[in-house]
C-alpha positions in Angstrom: 19.6 -19.7 -9.9 16.4 -21.7 -9.3 13.2 -20.1 -7.9 13.6 -21.5 -4.3 17.2 -20.4 -4.0 16.3 -16.9 -5.3 13.4 -16.7 -2.8 15.6 -17.7 0.1 18.3 -15.3 -1.0 15.6 -12.5 -1.3 14.3 -13.3 2.3 17.8 -13.2 3.7 18.6 -9.8 2.1 15.1 -8.6 3.2 15.9 -9.4 6.8 19.3 -7.7 6.6 17.8 -4.5 5.2 15.1 -4.6 7.9 17.7 -5.0 10.6 19.8 -2.1 9.3 16.7 0.0 8.7 15.7 -0.4 12.3 19.3 0.2 13.5 19.6 3.4 11.4 16.4 4.7 13.0 17.5 3.8 16.5 20.9 5.5 15.9 19.3 8.6 14.5 16.9 8.9 17.5 19.9 8.3 19.9 21.8 11.2 18.3 18.7 13.3 18.7 18.4 12.4 22.4 22.0 13.5 22.9 21.3 16.8 21.1 23.9 15.9 18.4 21.2 16.4 15.7 17.9 18.3 16.1 14.8 16.4 15.0 11.2 16.9 15.6 9.5 13.5 16.4 5.9 13.1 15.7 3.7 10.0 16.3 1.9 9.5 13.0 -1.3 7.4 13.5 -2.3 7.7 9.8 -0.8 6.9 6.5 0.9 9.3 4.1 -0.3 12.9 4.6 -2.3 11.8 7.7 -4.7 9.8 5.5 -6.8 7.6 7.7 -5.5 9.3 10.8 -6.3 7.3 14.0 -7.3 4.3 12.0 -4.5 2.0 13.1 -6.4 -1.3 12.8 -7.6 -0.5 9.2 -4.0 0.5 8.2 -2.6 -2.8 9.7 -5.2 -4.8 7.7 -4.4 -2.8 4.5 -0.7 -3.3 5.1 -1.1 -7.1 5.5 -3.2 -7.3 2.3 -0.7 -5.1 0.4 2.2 -7.3 1.6 0.3 -10.4 0.8 -0.1 -9.3 -2.8 3.5 -8.2 -3.0 4.9 -11.5 -1.6 2.6 -13.4 -4.0 3.9 -11.4 -6.9 7.5 -11.9 -5.8 6.9 -15.7 -5.4 5.4 -16.0 -8.8 7.9 -13.8 -10.7 11.2 -13.8 -8.8 12.8 -16.1 -11.3 12.5 -13.5 -14.0 13.6 -10.5 -11.8 16.5 -8.5 -13.0 18.6 -6.4 -10.5 16.2 -3.4 -10.7 13.1 -5.5 -9.9 15.0 -7.3 -7.2 16.3 -4.2 -5.4 13.0 -2.3 -5.9 11.0 -5.1 -4.2 13.6 -5.5 -1.4 13.2 -1.9 -0.5 9.5 -1.7 -1.0 8.8 -4.7 1.1 11.3 -3.9 3.8 9.9 -0.4 4.2 6.4 -1.7 4.4 7.3 -4.4 6.9 9.1 -1.8 9.1 6.2 0.6 9.1 3.8 -2.2 9.7 5.8 -3.5 12.6 5.8 -0.1 14.3 2.1 0.3 13.7 1.5 -3.1 15.3 3.8 -2.6 18.3 3.2 1.1 19.1 0.0 2.0 17.3 1.8 4.6 15.2 5.0 5.3 13.2 7.6 7.8 14.2 8.1 10.5 11.6 11.1 12.7 12.1 12.5 13.9 8.7 11.5 17.3 7.6 12.6 19.0 4.5 13.0 22.7 5.4 13.2 24.0 1.9 9.8 22.8 0.8 6.4 22.5 2.4 6.1 18.7 2.7 4.9 16.5 5.5 7.3 14.8 7.8 8.3 11.2 7.0 10.7 8.5 8.2 13.4 6.2 6.7 10.9 3.5 6.1 8.9 5.8 3.9 12.0 6.6 2.0 12.6 2.9 1.4 9.1 2.4 0.0 9.5 5.5 -2.1 12.8 4.3 -3.5 11.4 0.9 -4.4 8.4 2.4 -6.1 10.6 4.9 -7.9 12.7 2.1 -9.3 9.6 0.2 -10.5 8.3 3.3 -12.2 11.6 3.9 -13.9 11.6 0.2 -15.0 8.0 0.5 -16.4 8.8 3.8 -18.2 11.9 2.2 -19.9 9.7 -0.5 -21.5 
């Protein structure tokens, strides 16, 4: 498959993952509003672990720069991606785009997942997407 076709395919899949990521969040919050599940919703104005709390503009700029680098890397290297790279970058970029879009629209991201068995900060589905993508990339690097 040539580079242009791979990029178009990547963007289509990215949009699908973004759509379903947003849908999953809306559905989860709907279930919470109907008391079917019990979540605590917090408005996180910072990054991970409340880093740069109340620094929405700075986080938006950092996110755009980060995504710019990621998209440049994808553009330059997608032709050589194997399935692991492809999936990793799909999840990494879609999670980053979803968090960025909430930060732009609402000035914060909604965190609502809490792990009761360990002392760990709350997070959201988009953070899981980013973490999954990074995890796959780390596995890929360690296998070399």
